[in-house]
Structure formats: C-alpha cells, structure tokens
C-alpha positions as CSV (number, residue, x, y, z in Angstrom):
1,M,111.8,108.6,112.3
2,I,113.2,106.2,109.7
3,S,116.5,104.6,110.6
4,N,119.3,104.0,108.1
5,Y,118.7,100.3,108.6
6,S,115.0,100.3,107.7
7,L,115.6,102.7,104.8
8,G,118.2,100.4,103.4
9,E,116.0,97.3,103.9
10,K,113.2,99.1,101.9
11,L,115.6,100.0,99.1
12,R,116.8,96.4,98.9
13,E,113.2,95.1,98.9
14,L,112.2,97.5,96.1
15,R,115.4,96.7,94.1
16,R,114.7,93.0,94.3
17,Y,111.1,93.4,93.2
18,A,112.3,95.3,90.2
19,E,114.8,92.4,89.6
20,F,117.8,94.8,89.6
21,S,121.2,93.7,90.8
22,Q,123.0,96.2,93.0
23,E,125.4,96.8,90.1
24,R,122.6,97.6,87.6
25,L,120.7,99.9,90.0
26,A,123.9,101.7,91.0
27,L,124.8,102.2,87.3
28,E,121.3,103.6,86.5
29,A,121.4,105.8,89.6
30,N,124.9,107.0,88.9
31,I,126.3,105.8,92.2
32,T,128.8,103.1,93.1
33,P,127.7,99.6,93.8
34,A,129.7,99.6,97.0
35,Y,127.9,102.7,98.3
36,L,124.5,101.2,97.4
37,G,125.5,98.1,99.3
38,Q,126.4,100.2,102.4
39,V,123.1,102.1,102.2
40,E,121.2,98.9,101.9
41,R,122.9,97.5,105.0
42,G,122.2,100.7,106.9
43,E,125.9,101.5,107.2
44,R,125.8,104.9,105.4
45,N,123.6,107.9,105.3
46,I,122.0,108.9,102.1
47,T,121.1,112.3,100.8
48,V,117.6,113.1,99.4
49,N,119.2,113.7,96.0
50,T,120.8,110.3,95.9
51,L,117.6,108.6,97.2
52,E,115.7,110.4,94.4
53,K,118.1,109.1,91.8
54,I,117.7,105.5,93.1
55,C,113.9,105.9,93.2
56,T,113.9,107.2,89.6
57,A,116.0,104.3,88.5
58,L,113.4,102.0,90.2
59,G,110.5,103.8,88.5
60,I,108.9,105.1,91.7
61,S,108.6,108.6,93.2
62,L,110.1,109.7,96.5
63,A,106.5,110.0,97.8
64,D,105.8,106.4,97.0
65,F,109.0,105.4,98.7
66,F,108.2,107.2,101.9
67,N,104.6,106.2,101.8
68,S,105.7,102.5,101.8
69,F,106.9,102.9,105.4
70,E,103.4,103.7,106.7
71,N,101.4,101.3,104.6
72,K,102.8,98.8,102.1
73,S,103.2,100.6,98.8
74,P,101.9,98.9,95.7
75,A,105.5,98.9,94.4
76,A,106.6,96.8,97.4
77,S,103.6,94.6,98.0
78,D,102.1,93.9,94.5
79,E,104.4,91.9,92.3
80,I,102.3,92.5,89.1
81,L,102.3,96.2,89.7
82,S,106.0,96.1,90.3
83,Q,106.5,94.3,87.0
84,I,104.4,96.9,85.2
85,M,106.5,99.7,86.8
86,Y,109.7,97.9,85.7
87,Q,108.4,97.8,82.1
88,L,107.6,101.5,82.2
89,N,111.0,102.4,83.7
90,G,112.9,104.5,81.2
91,K,110.0,105.1,78.9
92,S,109.0,108.6,77.7
93,T,106.2,110.5,79.3
94,D,104.2,110.1,76.0
95,E,104.6,106.3,76.2
96,K,103.6,106.2,79.9
97,Q,100.5,108.3,79.1
98,A,99.6,106.0,76.2
99,V,99.7,103.0,78.6
100,L,97.6,104.9,81.1
101,R,95.0,105.7,78.4
102,M,94.9,102.0,77.4
103,V,94.4,100.9,81.1
104,K,91.6,103.4,81.6
105,L,90.0,102.2,78.3
106,I,90.2,98.5,79.4
107,F,88.5,99.3,82.8
108,A,85.8,101.4,81.0
109,V,85.0,98.5,78.7
110,Q,85.0,96.1,81.6
111,K,82.6,98.3,83.5
112,M,80.2,98.4,80.5
113,K,79.8,94.6,80.6
C-alpha cells in the first residue's frame, strides 16, 4: 500500500522534474497551492480524480504515476524524457502524434545505417 507520505514525495519529485512551482501545477490542475503542498507533505488524502488532474498537468498518465512506485518511471528517472514530456504537455493529440512519427522515423533511419 502506498502511504500519503510516499505519494506526496513522488508528486513533488515529478513536479520538480517538470520544473513546475507548486503554484503553477496547482493552477494547471485546478486545485489550490495550499492543498498541493499538504498532499506533497503527506498531510492530506487525495482523490483519484484530483491525482489524475495533477498527472495530466504534469503530462503523465495515472498508470505511469503508479508504475513509478515499483520501478523508477522514465518520467521520474530520465531527465531528458522528462523535458520532452514537459514540452509535449498541453499540445494537441495531432501534435503529439506528429512528434511520435518523427521519433520513429529518426530511429528507422539510424537503424538503416
């Protein structure tokens, strides 16, 4: 079972990797900065709906968030991937798919060399 404290620590870690202040993340997740601070310190419970809002604002899925407890998620352990995710945050599905196609093309070209 995940404690409030470890959940809050993970949120803080992901927020910092995304280079968000508490105020900015709270604004984007439509919660108060005070509440986010209390969650990060493990002082408050959080609903799945609110956690999903925070994850969406960070550019990660709930699955990625929970997977990060068992093995370091790429979002938490790979700074470059975290920066890419930050750049994609707020982009449309079409824009994200275009980036994915470019990445696949780059890897295909590299494989041919």
